[in-house]
C-alpha positions as CSV (number, residue, x, y, z in Angstrom):
1,Q,103.3,74.7,117.3
2,V,102.5,78.3,116.5
3,Q,100.8,80.4,119.1
4,L,99.7,84.0,119.1
5,V,98.5,85.3,122.4
6,E,96.8,88.7,122.7
7,S,96.6,90.7,125.8
8,G,95.8,94.3,126.9
9,G,92.1,94.5,126.1
10,G,89.6,96.0,128.5
11,L,87.0,98.6,129.2
12,V,87.9,102.3,128.5
13,Q,86.0,105.5,128.1
14,A,85.7,107.2,124.8
15,G,88.7,109.3,124.1
16,G,90.9,107.0,126.1
17,S,93.8,104.7,125.1
18,L,94.7,101.1,125.2
19,R,97.7,99.1,124.1
20,L,97.2,95.6,122.9
21,S,100.1,93.1,122.7
22,C,100.5,89.9,120.7
23,A,103.2,87.5,121.7
24,A,104.2,85.0,119.1
25,S,105.9,81.6,119.6
26,G,106.7,78.8,117.3
27,L,107.3,80.8,114.2
28,T,110.2,82.8,112.7
29,F,108.7,86.1,113.7
30,S,111.0,88.2,111.6
31,T,109.7,86.6,108.3
32,Y,106.0,87.2,108.8
33,T,103.6,90.0,108.3
34,M,101.7,90.6,111.5
35,G,98.2,92.0,111.3
36,W,95.4,93.1,113.6
37,F,91.8,92.5,112.8
38,R,88.6,93.1,114.8
39,Q,85.1,91.8,114.9
40,A,82.2,93.6,116.4
41,P,78.9,91.8,117.4
42,G,76.9,91.1,114.3
43,K,79.5,92.3,111.9
44,E,82.2,90.7,109.8
45,R,85.8,90.6,110.8
46,E,87.6,93.6,109.4
47,F,91.2,94.7,108.9
48,V,92.7,97.1,111.3
49,G,96.3,97.3,110.4
50,A,99.4,95.4,109.5
51,I,103.2,95.6,109.8
52,S,105.8,94.0,107.6
53,W,108.4,91.6,109.0
54,S,111.0,94.4,108.6
55,G,108.8,96.9,110.4
56,R,109.3,99.3,107.6
57,I,105.9,98.9,106.0
58,T,102.6,99.5,107.8
59,N,99.1,99.8,106.6
60,Y,95.9,100.9,108.4
61,A,92.2,100.9,107.8
62,D,90.9,104.4,107.1
63,S,88.7,104.1,110.2
64,V,91.7,104.0,112.5
65,K,94.3,105.9,110.6
66,G,95.9,108.6,112.7
67,R,94.6,107.0,115.9
68,F,96.1,103.5,116.0
69,T,99.8,102.6,115.6
70,I,101.3,99.2,115.1
71,S,104.8,98.4,116.2
72,E,106.9,95.3,116.8
73,D,109.7,94.1,119.0
74,N,111.5,91.3,117.1
75,A,113.6,90.4,120.1
76,K,110.5,89.8,122.1
77,K,108.5,88.4,119.2
78,T,105.7,90.7,120.1
79,V,103.6,93.1,118.1
80,Y,101.7,96.0,119.6
81,L,98.6,97.9,118.7
82,Q,98.5,101.3,120.4
83,M,95.0,102.7,120.3
84,N,94.4,106.3,121.0
85,S,91.3,108.5,120.9
86,L,89.1,105.5,121.2
87,K,85.5,105.6,120.0
88,P,82.5,103.5,121.0
89,E,82.6,102.1,117.4
90,D,86.0,100.6,118.1
91,T,84.3,98.1,120.5
92,A,85.1,94.6,119.2
93,I,87.2,91.5,119.7
94,Y,90.6,92.3,118.4
95,Y,92.7,89.5,116.9
96,C,96.3,89.4,115.8
97,A,97.4,87.2,113.0
98,A,100.5,86.2,111.0
99,A,100.8,85.8,107.3
100,D,103.7,84.5,105.2
101,G,104.1,87.5,103.0
102,W,102.7,91.0,102.8
103,T,99.0,91.1,102.8
104,I,96.0,92.8,104.4
105,L,93.5,90.2,103.4
106,S,92.3,88.1,106.4
107,R,91.9,85.0,104.3
108,E,95.7,85.0,103.6
109,Y,96.6,85.0,107.3
110,K,97.7,81.6,108.4
111,Y,97.8,81.9,112.2
112,W,95.4,83.6,114.5
113,G,95.3,84.4,118.2
114,Q,92.3,83.8,120.4
115,G,91.3,87.5,120.5
116,T,91.0,90.1,123.3
117,Q,87.9,92.2,124.0
118,V,88.0,95.9,123.7
119,T,85.0,97.9,125.0
120,V,84.7,101.6,124.6
121,S,82.0,103.3,126.6
122,S,80.4,106.6,125.6
């Protein structure tokens, strides 16, 4: 049984930082693309960033490029989302997901975590 468990969300002031973690179990972590998505109230889920199974390829949404960084620890089967210079518009539920192959399309991600709330106050 595949499980993705996010943690690290919370309330932070604008300009602050948070690091989200996503611990994976039940899958061969090193063969999956791991992605981060977010959904704000009243909005559709959107892509934030992704990292290939090798860790050599990353891709970020323009809205977070230069502020967010994805990394992974294969030994711990954990992927991280370091978020710096946070803005109120980053407020959303953040989800990690796993896809069998490189993709940034949410519909192609097979496994999803339960999400963690990030709230950025102005």
